[in-house]
N, C-alpha and C positions, 0 to 999 in steps of 0.2 A: 207809644200807643195814643190814640186819640182820647182826649180827656172826657168827653161826654158822648152819649149816644147820638144826640142831635148833630154834633160835629162830625161824627162818623158817617151818618146818613148824608150829610152835606157833601162829604168827600166822595161818596158813591155817586151822587148826582153829578158832581163836577167831573169825575172820571168818565162817567157814561157820556156826558156831553162832549168831552174832548175826543172820545172815540168816534162819536157820531159826526162831529165836525170834520174829523180826519177823513171819514168816508164820503161826506157830502160836500167837500170843499169845491169840487169842480175844476181844480187847478190841474194843468198838464203834468203828467208824471208817469213813471214806469211802475208796473204792477208789483215788481219785486221790492221796490223801495216802500211802496204803500203797505205791502203785506208785512214787512218787518216792523214798520212803525205801528201798524194796527195790532200786531201781536204784543208789542211792548205796552200799548195802551190797554189791551185786554188783561194783561198781567197786573197792571196798576189797578184796574177795576176789580179784578179778583182779590187783590190785597185789601182794597177798601171794603168789599163785601165780607171778607174774613174778619176784618176788624169789628164790623157790626155784629157778626155771629159771636165772636169772643166776648164782646161787651155784654151781650144778652146772656150768655152762659155764666159769666162771672157775676152778673147781678142777680142771678136766681137765689132765692132765700135758701140758706143752709143752716143747720144747727151750729151754734157757736162752739159746743163741745161734742166730741165724738170719740168712739173707740176704734182703734186699729191694731189688730194682732194683740189684743189684751191690754193695750196701753191707752191712756186717756190723753187726748189732744185738744188744744184750744185754738180756734181761729183767731189770729192776731193781725200782725202787720201785713201790708201788701208787698208783693214782689213784681217787678217788671223785668222781663227778659225777652229776647228775640225768639220767635217761634219760626222754624223753617217749614214752609208750606210749598206746595207745588207752584204757587204764584210768586213766591219770594219770601223774604224775611218780614215778619209782622211783629211789632211790639205787643206783648201780652201782659196785662196787669191783672193780678188776681190775689186773693187772700191766701195766706199760708197757715199751716198748722204747726204749733209748737207743743212739746210735751207739757202737760198741765202740772201745776203745783211745783214749778221750779225744777222739774226733771230735766235731765240732759238727754240729748239725742239729736239726730238730724232733723232738719225741717221737712215736714210733709207737704205735698202738693195735692190736696184732695181734688181740686178742680181739674188738674192735669190728668189725674187718674180716671176721673169720671168721663173725660173727653177721649181717653185712650191715647194720650200723647206719649211719645217715646223720648224722654230726656231732651226736650226742646225741639223735637221734630214730629211731623205728622206721620202716621203709619203709611200713608200713600208715598211720602218721600222716602221713607226707609225701604219699602218694598221696591220702589222704582230704582233706587240706587243699587240695592242688592241684586236685582235682576240684571242690571247692566254689568255689575261686577262678576256675576256668574257667566257672562258672555264675553267680557273684555277684560284686559288688564286694568288695574285700579285707576291709573292716571287717564287712559282713554275713556273709561267709564264715567269719571267725573266730568271730563270735557264734553262728552256726549250729553250728559244730564244738563250741563250748563248751556249748551247750544239750544236746548228747548226751553229751559226755565229761567235763563239769564242769571243764575246763581248756582253754586254747588257747595255741598258740605266740605269741610276740611278733610285732608287725608286721614287724620286720626279719627274723625267722626265716621268716615267711610269704613274704616276697619272695624270700629265698634258696631256698626250696622251689620256688616258681614258676619262678625262673631255672633251677634245675638240671633239674627235670622237663621244662620247656618246651624246653630244648636237646635233649632226647632225642626230642621228638615228631615233628619232620620226618624224621629218619633212620628212625624206626619206620614212618612212613607210606610212605616211599619203598621200604622193604624188604618191603612187603606183597605176597604172591603174587597171582596172578590169582584173583578170586573164583570160587567154584564155582557151576555152574548158570547161567552167563551166557546171554543171549539172542542172537538172530541179528543184530539191528540195534543199532549203537552210536550213542548220542546224546551230544554234547558241547555244553556251554553255558558262557558267560562273562559276567560283569558286575562292576561295582565299587561300592564304598561307602566314604565317607570316615569316619575316626575322628579326634577331636581330639588333637593332639599338643602337647607343651610347647614353648614358644619359648625362645630363648636368654635373653631378658630374664626370663621367668618362672623359668627354671632358676637363673639367678644370684641372683634374689631369694630363692628357697627355700633356697639354699645359704648365705645370710648367717646369722650367729649371731643367735639370737632375743634381743630386748631383754628386759632384766630387768623384772619387775613393779614399776612405780613407784607402787603404791597405787591405781591406777585399775581400773575394771572391764574385762572383756574387750570389752564393747560399746564402751566409750570408746576402747580401743586399736584396735579395728577401724575406727572412724570416723577416728581419727588416721592410720591407715595409708592409708585411701582418700584422704584429703586430701593426703598426701605423695606418693601415686602416682597422680595424676590421669591418666586415660586419654583420649587425644584422641578427639574425636567422629568416628565413622565416616562416610564419605561414603555416599550412597545406592548400594546394591548391593554394598558391601564385605562380604566374608565375615568372620565373627568367630571361628569355632572352630578356625582354623589346622589344617584337616584334611589328613591324608595318606590317599590312596585305597588300600584293600585290594582287589585284584583277585581275584575268586572264580571258580573253575572247577568244573563239575559233570560227572560221567560216569555214565551208566547205560545199560542195554540194554533192548531190547524183545524178548520171547519170542513166537514164533509159536505160536498155538493154532488149533484148528479154527474157533473163533468170532472170530478176529482176533488182534491183538497184545495181549499182557499186559505190564504194566510200570508204573512203572520197576522194573527188577531190579538189585540190587546197586548202589544209588546211592552214590556216593562224592564227597566234597567236598574241594577243595584250595584253598588261599588263601595269599596273601603280600602284605606291604606293600612288598616289595623293588622290583618294577616289573611292568608288564604283560608284558614279554618274559620275565621270570623265571617267571611263572605259565604262559605258553604252552610254555616248555621243559619244565617239570614236567608239564603236561597232555599233551604229546606222548608223553613216556615212559610215562605211565600208559595212554594210549590204545593205544599199541603193544602193551602187555601184554594188552590186552583185545580185540585183533583189528583195530586200525586198519591199513588197507592190505589186509586180507583180507575183513573184513565190510563190508557197506554201512554208511556212517557219515553222520550228519546233524549239522550244527552250527547252533545257534540263538543269536542275540544281537540286541540292539537296534541302533540306528543309529550306534553309536560307530565313527567311521572308524578309530581306533587299533586297536580289537579286530579289525575286518575286515582291516586291513593285516597284523596278526600271524597271523590265520587263514590268509591266503594263503601266508605264509612258513613256518609250522610245521605246518599241517594242510591242505595244498593238495588232498588227495584226498577231502575231505568234500563232501557236498551242502549248500551254504549256504542258510539260511532266515532271512529277516528276521522278527523276532518279530511275530506277527499283531496283538497288542494295540497294539504300538508303531505299526504301520502304520495301524490304525483310528484311533488318537489323531490322527495326521496328517490323516486324512480329516475328522474332526470339526473340527480347527483350520482347515482350508481351507474347510469348509462355512459357518463363521461369518463368512466374508468377504462372503457374499451372502444369508444367512438369519439372522434374529434368533436369538440364543442361547436355547435352550430351546423353540424353536417346533416345531410339528408339521412344518412344511416342512423344517426342518433334519434332524429325525429321519428323515423319509421319504427325503431326499436321501442321507443317510449309509447308510441301509439299502440303497438302490439301488447305491451304490458298493461296499459290502461284498459284496453278491451278485455283482457283477462280479469282484471280487478272488477270491472263493471259486471262481468258475468259470474263473479264469485269464485274464480279459479285462482285463489291466492297461492295454492300449492304449486301451480305451474310457474308462477312468478318467482317464488322462493327457490324452486328447483333450478331455474335458469340462472339466477344470481349465484347459486352455489356452484353450478358448472363453470360459470365465468370465473369465480374465485379460484377454482382448482386449476384452471388453465393459465392463470397469472403466476409466473415463477416467483419464488420467494426472494430471489436476488435479482438485481438489475436496476438500472436507473429509473426511479419513480415507482417501482413495483411495490415497495413497502407502503407508500401513501395510498396507492390504488387498492391494495388489499385491505388496508384499514378502513377506507370508505365503504368498500363492499361489505366487509364484516359488520360495520356499524349499521348499514341498511338492512342486512339480513337479520341481525339481532332485533332491530326496531320492529320489523314486520312480524317476527316471531312473537315478541312480547305483546304486540297489539293485534294478533291474529283473530281474537274473539271480538274485536271492535271494527272489523273490516268486512262485514256482511253487506257490501254495497248492493249486491243483486237483490237481497231481500228488501232493503229499504227502497230501492228504485221500483221494484215490483209493487210495493205498497204506496208509491207516490209520496214518499217522505223525503225530508231534506237530508243531505249528506255533507253539506258544507257549512263552515262556521262563519260565513260572511256577516251574519247579524251581529255577532260579538266582536268581530274585527272592526266593523263600522262603529260599534258602541265604544270600543276602546279608543278609537281615533277621536270621536266626538266628545266623549266624556273627559278624557285625560289629555291627549296630545294637543287638541286645539286650544285649550285654556291653561293647562297646568305645565306644559312642556315648552314654553316659549323661550326665546333667547334672553339670557341674562336673569331668568327667574330663579329665585332661591326661596323655597317655602319652609315655613315652620310646620311641624307635623299636625298640629290641631287645626290651623287655618286651612291647610290643604284638604284635610278631611271634610271640613264644613263646606268649602267651595265645591268639592266633589259631590256632596249630598245635594247642594243647591242645584247643581247641574243635572243630577238625577231627577229632581222634581221638575225642572224645566224641560228636559228632553222627554220625560214621560207625559208631557202635556197637562200637568197638574198645577201649574203656577197660579191660576185664578183661584182654585180651591185652597191652595196654600196661603195666598194672601188673605182670603176670608178667614181662614183658621187663625192666622197670626193676629188679625184685627180683633177677632172675637175673644181670643184667649189672653190678649195683652202681651206686650213685648217690652222688656226692660233692657236698656243699654247699660253696659258697665261703664264706670267713670273713665276708664282708660282702655285702650286696645289690649287684648291678651298677648303677652310676650311670646315670641317665637320659641318653639321647642326644637332644638337642633336634632339632627340625625346624622349618624356616621355610617355610611355604606361600607360593606366589606369589599375590599379591593379584589377584583377578579381579573384574571388575564383573559383576553379574547381567545376564542377557540382557534 
């Protein structure tokens, strides 16, 4: 760091003059080259100005002795370290606090605390890196940050930032007030999507010390490792990505207008890897904020028995609706039992049943399926499979018959499809957490998921202000991954 304030001011003047000369040189050149050189010069100017600011802050008078959490500290020697800012690394010299009267304990950095710094980084850097990590894999996120700022935090520092900011995301989401301008109809939806998690064996392998380079190529070492760690052949239908399901909930409202309902209004996404029940507890709290129990409420989901069981437990006063597209897929599946796939007869039959469902005549659909089942002989090539498919569809429609009042919902201009939660599952989970080669630890996956909820809910600016005002502490090391072992299930 610059030794004196005058020297720092001189560096500011020099940096400004270099930038001005670059723009005013008059030499022939392409704008792209000039723009890149100017951006570097402006970053140099920014670092010089940051140095002046830090010198002024460090020189402010402060008491030599002070109390912190009931302990007495004394301002003693100075410490110089690099501070990561949006303009680059800047040396920062300031006085430190030591436990008074020979006490033992870690060194305190009162000036860093007053400035709201995060373990050698500005809050702006932490939130910028964290936002990129919520959108991109960690390595591309660091590369993107570096392309703008000409430096990037280390991979370990990046993980520490994500851990710290991610821990603040869910409390921030839970503390959000009721959105302004909500509509009269509350709609809730739920669905799930798996993300690959690291197994115990993979975690132990990654924790082993790396072998020293024995004069071979990286390619040869990878081949040797594959031979030493042969993976057993999977049986047909075995799942390979060791996924843990994130359950996603969506809340929005519909506003009444002279021409019908307008929406979705104030759509909010909530998600967790913890459990289905944990999501429904959270979803109920948010629904109560927005009028559950007072407003007319609609709940839409696919055919998951687990989701509907929790709906009865935590949201019993909603009007349940089985997702229309899920129901129609069942109709297509049943129709293929007695019409060739892709045939005009199949399309006409499905259109007939869809018309009946839209008009609320579920009994006619079930009756036709039952008649078709009776006409299929119990013996014969392929008959057993066809009968099983038809029986499965019949049972499904019978179980969900009270959730298939599509005529009532359509007459009231309400939604009958779960597209909002299908898109949320794709955006929240699939696009960030289900990438090729990814293996998540349980805690970091949860935090990235909550950060994406903040981002996709359009609350990132408020979240950044909240983090800056409340203070953020980075742990000395990244949180170790917590493995997960998925139950092996055979494909249907």
